[in-house]
Structures are given as C-alpha cells and as structure tokens.
N, C-alpha and C positions, 0 to 999 in steps of 0.2 A: 639503763634507766635506774635511777636510785630507788632504794626501797622506801625511803622516807617520803611520806605524802607531801609534806610542806617543802621539800627540796625542789619540787617541780615548780613552785611559785617563786623561787629565788630570782629568776630573770625578770619577772614582773616587779618584784620588790626593787631590784637594781634599777629598772627603768623608771619607777616612780621617784627614787632617790636622785637619780641623775637629772630628771626633769625638774624636780623641786630645786636642786642646787643651781641648775642653769637659769631657771626663772628668777630665783633670788639674786643671783649674780648680775643678771641683766638689769633688774630694778635697782640694785645697789649702785652699779656702775653708772646708770642713768642719773641717779641722784647725786653721785659723787662728781662726775665731770659735766653734768648738764649746765646749761646757761640759765642763770636766774638773775633777773633784774626787776625786783618788785617796784611797781609804781602805784600811785594812788588809784588809778583805774583798775589795775589788776587785783588790788586788794579789796576792791568794793564787792558788794554782794553779787552784782550783775555786771557782765562785761559787754552787754549789748548796746550800751550807750543811752539807755532809757532809765529814768529814775523810777524805782519801784513804787507802785501806788497800791494802797490797800493791803489787805491781809493775804499772806501767801497760802493760807489754808482755805481759800475760797471754794465754795461748793460748785460742782458741775451739775448741769441739768441731767435728769434721768434719761432724757432723750439722747444725750451724747452717748451714754453707755448702750442704749438700745440700738442706735445706729451702728456703733462699733461691733456689737455682737452680730447684728444682721450682716454687716460687711464680711465678717469672718465666715458666717454660715454660707452666704451666697458665693463667697470666694472659694470655699472648699467644694461646694457643689459644682462650680465652674471648672475646677481642676479635674473632675471626673470626665469632662468632655475630651481632654487631650488623649488619654489612652484609647478611648473609644474611636477617636478620629484616626488614630494610627492603624487600628486593626479593623476598620469599617469594611474593607473589601473582603476580609476573611469571614466576617459575621453575616454578610449579605443582608437580606431584607429583615431577618430576625433581629439583628443588631440595630437596624434602623428603627424598627417599630418599638423596640425596648427603649431606645433613647428618646423617641417621641413621647412615650409614657413618662419617662424620667423628667424631661423638660416640662411636660404638662404639670406634673406634681410640683416642680419648682415654681412655675408660673402661678399656680394656685396659691402657694405660700406667699409669693411676692405680692399678688393682688390682695390677699388677706391683710398683709402688713400695710399695704398702701391705703386700703379702706379704713383700717383702724386709726390711721393718722400718725403713725410712728415716724414717717418720713417728712411730715409737715413741720418744719422748724419755725416758720413765721406765724402759723396759726395760733391764736390765743383763745383758749376755751374758757368760757365763763362758767362760774360755779353754778350748780343748780339752785334755784330759789327755794327757800324754806317756806313752810306753810304759814300764811299770814303776812308774808313779806311783800312789799310793794315794789 
C-alpha cells in the first residue's frame, strides 16, 4: 500500500480519464462517419408533421402540476405495498393491521384531494361576487 494518500485514488482517476476518452471517441466517430442528409423537413423546428401554432412558451394550468405531484406522491405510497406483500406471512396479523392503517391514511389523503377538486379538470369555478355586484 503506498504511503501517499492521493495514490489510492489513481485507479479512479484513470477510470474517469478512460471513460471520458471513450465517450468522446464514440461521439466523434458517430459525427465523423454518421449518415447525414438534411432535408427541409429535418431542418424545420418540428419533425412531427404539424405546423407549430402559437407561442412555445405557453402557460400550463396549475392543475397540471398538482396532478403531477399527486401522481408522484400516490405512486411512491403504492410502492410501499410491494415489500409489505413480500414479507406479509412473516409479519402475520401485526403487519396486516399496520398496512390497513397505512392504506387508511392514504385514502383519507386521496378523498381530501378529491373533495378539494384538484382532480376535476372539466369543472370551471366561477369567481366569487363582489359586494354590490349583480
């Protein structure tokens, strides 16, 4: 074992250098011998065949982000069911009742979100009327 502290990291440094050189070589060779035939369609902004309409910096509804966050939240909570299902026989009734409580908490959160109207995409809420407004 070498006495120099940094000498122990030499294999890691060599690994990073080899990986960088290899990645650069692959990208360069792909660019060098790759088949390129530019056409008007390939050089356009979109290749989907549809003419772009409107501004590309359009705003998304806040409901989109709320539903995305809720999907991630409930997805992660659903992932906790898999390890529980694998060891359910070892946990016996204690594990069963613990998961009943867990699913109950998740369902309470789900019904709260549902009642708040976060999942209602089609519902249009009218603004509250001001005093004196007809």
